[in-house]
C-alpha positions in Angstrom: 0.0 0.0 -0.1 2.9 2.3 0.7 3.8 2.4 -2.9 0.4 4.2 -3.7 0.5 6.7 -0.9 2.1 10.1 -1.6 3.6 12.1 1.2 2.7 15.5 -0.2 4.0 18.9 0.6 3.9 20.7 3.9 1.1 23.3 4.6 3.1 26.3 4.2 5.7 25.6 1.5 8.0 22.8 0.3 10.1 20.4 2.1 12.3 21.7 4.8 16.1 22.3 4.1 18.0 19.2 4.0 15.1 16.9 3.2 16.2 13.8 1.1 14.3 14.8 -2.0 15.8 15.6 -5.3 15.6 19.2 -6.6 12.7 19.9 -8.7 13.1 21.3 -12.2 13.0 25.1 -12.6 9.5 26.5 -12.9 8.3 29.9 -14.2 6.7 30.8 -10.9 7.5 29.8 -7.3 5.5 30.5 -4.2 6.1 31.0 -0.5 4.3 29.9 2.7 0.5 29.5 2.6 -1.5 30.5 5.5 -4.6 28.7 6.9 -5.6 26.3 4.1 -4.6 22.8 4.0 -2.6 20.5 6.4 -1.1 18.1 4.1 1.8 15.6 4.1 0.9 12.8 6.6 4.3 11.6 8.0 5.2 7.9 8.1 3.2 6.0 10.6 4.9 6.5 14.1 2.3 5.4 16.6 3.4 4.6 20.2 3.7 0.9 20.7 0.5 -0.4 22.2 -1.5 2.8 21.8 -5.0 1.9 20.9 -6.5 3.7 18.0 -9.6 4.7 20.2 -7.3 6.8 22.3 -5.8 8.5 19.2 -9.1 9.4 17.5 -12.0 11.2 19.5 -15.6 10.1 19.5 -16.7 12.5 16.8 -18.0 13.1 13.4 -16.4 15.2 10.6 -18.3 16.0 7.5 -16.8 17.8 4.4 -19.4 20.0 2.7 -18.7 18.2 -0.6 -18.3 14.8 0.9 -18.9 11.9 -1.5 -17.6 9.0 0.7 -17.5 8.0 4.3 -15.2 6.0 6.5 -15.1 4.9 10.1 -11.7 5.4 11.8 -11.8 4.1 15.3 -14.6 5.9 17.0 -14.6 8.7 14.5 -17.0 8.9 11.5 -15.5 10.9 8.6 -17.2 12.0 5.5 -14.6 13.1 3.1 -14.4 14.7 -0.5 -13.0 12.2 -2.9 -12.0 12.7 -6.5 -10.2 10.8 -9.2 -7.3 12.6 -10.8 -4.4 12.1 -13.2 -1.9 11.9 -10.4 0.1 8.7 -9.9 -0.4 8.4 -6.0 -3.1 8.8 -3.4 -3.1 12.2 -1.8 -4.8 13.4 1.3 -5.2 16.8 2.9 -7.0 18.3 5.9 -8.4 21.7 5.5 -11.0 24.0 7.1 -13.7 22.1 5.4 -12.4 18.6 6.4 -10.6 15.7 4.8 -10.0 15.7 1.0 -8.7 12.6 -0.8 -7.6 12.2 -4.4 -6.4 9.0 -6.2 -5.5 7.8 -9.7 -8.3 6.1 -11.6 -6.6 2.7 -11.5 -6.3 2.6 -7.6 -9.3 0.7 -6.1 -11.4 2.2 -3.4 -10.3 -0.6 -1.2 -6.7 0.6 -1.6 -7.8 4.1 -0.9 -9.4 3.1 2.4 -6.4 1.0 3.4 -4.3 4.2 2.9 -6.7 6.2 5.1 -6.6 3.5 7.9 -2.8 3.5 7.7 -2.8 7.2 8.4 -5.8 7.2 10.8 -4.0 8.9 13.7 -2.6 11.6 11.5 -6.0 12.3 10.0 -7.7 12.3 13.4 -5.2 14.6 14.9 -5.2 17.1 12.1 -9.0 17.2 12.0 -9.1 18.1 15.7 -6.3 20.6 15.3 -8.0 22.2 12.3 -11.2 22.5 14.2 -9.5 24.2 17.1 -7.6 26.5 14.8 -11.0 27.5 13.0 -12.4 28.3 16.4 -9.4 30.5 17.3 -9.7 32.3 13.9 -13.4 32.9 14.6 -12.5 34.4 18.0 -9.9 36.5 16.4 -12.3 38.0 13.7 -12.2 41.8 13.6 -15.3 43.7 14.7 -15.0 46.7 12.5 -16.1 49.6 14.8 -14.7 52.8 16.3 -11.8 51.8 18.6 -11.2 48.4 17.0 -7.5 47.1 17.6 -5.6 44.9 15.2 -1.9 43.7 14.9 0.4 45.9 12.9 4.1 45.2 12.4 4.1 43.2 15.6 2.5 45.9 17.6 -1.1 47.0 18.0 -3.0 49.5 15.9 -6.2 51.2 17.3 -8.6 52.6 14.6 -10.5 55.8 15.7 -13.1 57.5 13.7 -12.7 61.3 13.5 -15.1 63.5 11.4 -13.7 66.8 12.8 -12.6 69.6 10.6 -9.0 68.9 11.3 -9.1 65.6 9.3 -10.3 65.5 5.7 -13.2 63.4 4.7 -12.0 59.7 3.9 -8.4 60.5 4.8 -6.2 58.7 7.3 -3.7 59.9 9.9 -1.3 57.6 11.6 0.2 58.4 15.1 3.1 56.2 16.1 3.2 55.3 19.8 4.3 51.6 20.2 3.1 49.2 21.3 -0.3 50.9 20.6 -0.3 53.0 17.5 -3.3 55.1 16.4 -5.0 55.3 12.9 -7.5 58.1 12.7 -9.9 57.8 9.8 -11.9 60.7 8.3 -15.2 58.9 8.8 -18.3 59.7 10.8 -19.1 57.7 13.9 -22.1 56.2 12.1 -19.8 54.6 9.4 -20.6 51.1 8.5 -18.3 48.3 9.3 -17.7 47.8 5.5 -16.6 51.4 5.2 -14.2 51.2 8.2 -12.7 47.9 7.0 -12.2 49.3 3.5 -10.6 52.4 4.7 -8.2 50.5 6.9 -7.4 48.0 4.1 -6.6 50.9 1.7 -4.2 52.6 4.2 -2.5 49.2 5.0 -2.0 48.6 1.2 -0.4 52.0 0.8 2.0 51.3 3.7 2.7 47.9 2.3 3.6 49.1 -1.1 6.2 51.5 0.5 7.6 49.1 3.0 7.9 46.1 0.6 9.6 48.3 -2.0 12.1 49.3 0.6 12.8 45.7 1.7 13.1 44.4 -1.8 15.7 47.1 -2.5 17.5 46.2 0.7 17.9 42.5 0.0 18.1 42.4 -3.8 21.7 43.6 -4.0 22.8 41.2 -1.3 21.4 38.3 -3.4 22.7 39.6 -6.6 19.2 39.8 -8.3 17.0 42.5 -9.8 13.3 42.6 -9.3 11.2 44.2 -11.9 7.7 44.8 -10.6 5.9 44.6 -7.3 2.1 43.8 -7.0 0.1 43.3 -3.8 -2.0 40.3 -3.2 -5.1 39.7 -1.1 -4.9 36.0 -1.4 -6.1 33.9 1.6 -3.7 31.1 0.9 -0.4 32.5 -0.2 2.1 35.0 1.3 4.0 35.7 -1.9 5.2 34.6 -5.3 8.0 35.3 -7.8 8.2 34.9 -11.5 11.3 34.3 -13.6 10.7 37.8 -15.3 11.4 39.5 -12.0 7.8 40.2 -11.0 7.3 39.9 -7.3 3.8 39.6 -5.6 3.4 40.0 -1.8 0.4 39.8 0.4 -0.3 43.1 2.1 -1.6 41.3 5.1 2.1 40.7 5.9 1.9 44.0 7.7 0.3 42.2 10.6 3.6 40.5 11.2 6.9 41.9 12.6 9.4 43.3 10.2 11.6 40.3 10.7 8.9 38.0 9.4 8.2 40.3 6.5 11.9 40.3 5.6 11.9 36.4 5.5 9.1 36.4 2.9 10.9 39.2 0.9 14.2 37.3 1.0 12.4 34.0 0.1 10.8 35.5 -3.0 14.0 37.3 -4.2 15.9 34.0 -3.7 13.5 32.4 -6.2 15.0 34.8 -8.9 18.1 32.8 -8.5 16.6 29.4 -7.8 13.1 28.8 -9.0 12.4 25.8 -6.7 12.8 24.7 -3.2 15.9 22.6 -3.5 18.7 22.6 -1.0 20.4 25.2 -3.1 17.4 27.4 -2.8 17.5 27.3 1.0 21.2 27.8 1.0 20.6 31.1 -1.0 18.0 32.3 1.6 20.4 31.4 4.4 23.2 33.4 2.8 21.3 36.6 3.7 19.2 35.4 6.6 21.0 32.8 8.8 18.0 32.5 11.1 15.3 32.2 8.4 14.0 28.9 9.9 13.0 30.6 13.1 11.2 33.4 11.1 9.6 30.9 8.8 8.2 29.1 11.9 6.6 32.3 13.2 5.0 32.9 9.8 3.5 29.5 9.9 2.3 29.5 13.6 1.2 33.1 14.3 -2.6 33.4 14.1 -3.8 36.5 12.2 -7.3 37.9 12.2 -9.4 36.8 9.1 -10.6 39.6 6.8 -13.6 37.9 5.4 
């Protein structure tokens, strides 16, 4: 069964440095860490000797909204989304909606279920972890109103509505006072949550364009590369990407993170202008300008940011 089961890529980007996988061929576009989408890549089975499956999996039920098949793993009933694909191996991923499984047309359903049972502890653990993370995201959701506080460059930013004559309509005024900065918006106190959110996003995107440009110009000479164009992304599943033509795309929501984390993503994307894959040579390139990149990458993966939807 092991020959059918693919150990697919990690949630946020490709294999960690030093992994025993051959370098991939150069691609026209490379991407960096992906937040809050899928937990993939079940590791080889490593269950504690004698640990019963009933202790690994909870008494629970998980149902994917697009579920087409169902399986019982221990005491857990799992309805999962299943599809046939042109891939050569069985793939599985746990996302906010639940378990998704894909398999080649020539692999039988019995073999698919055997693979799921082989990875039962990993599946159960990731379903529980994903559920807990979704609850945390719900608790972190921003209530767009006068006085709302959100993370900004590792500190906190408080948004205040100000319709006085000193602040032009629909303008924004930033007052730096770490750890709690202030952003005054030229909006009336009866402004809708959508108006407040859009005004804050517009301001953050302007700040992002300036800061990202500065950091790209800082790291590009150190890496011996030239970037050609910067665009901002609002993607929910990707922090950045780089194309072989020198185009860099960065997610403006990186401004919620500390500068050290932003610099990791910038250095990561610029490094792709030299190595368009995630081979050991790529990670050596990142490390040449950022020896502690692994620690920054870990923060990017683990730090919980407020959802904007």
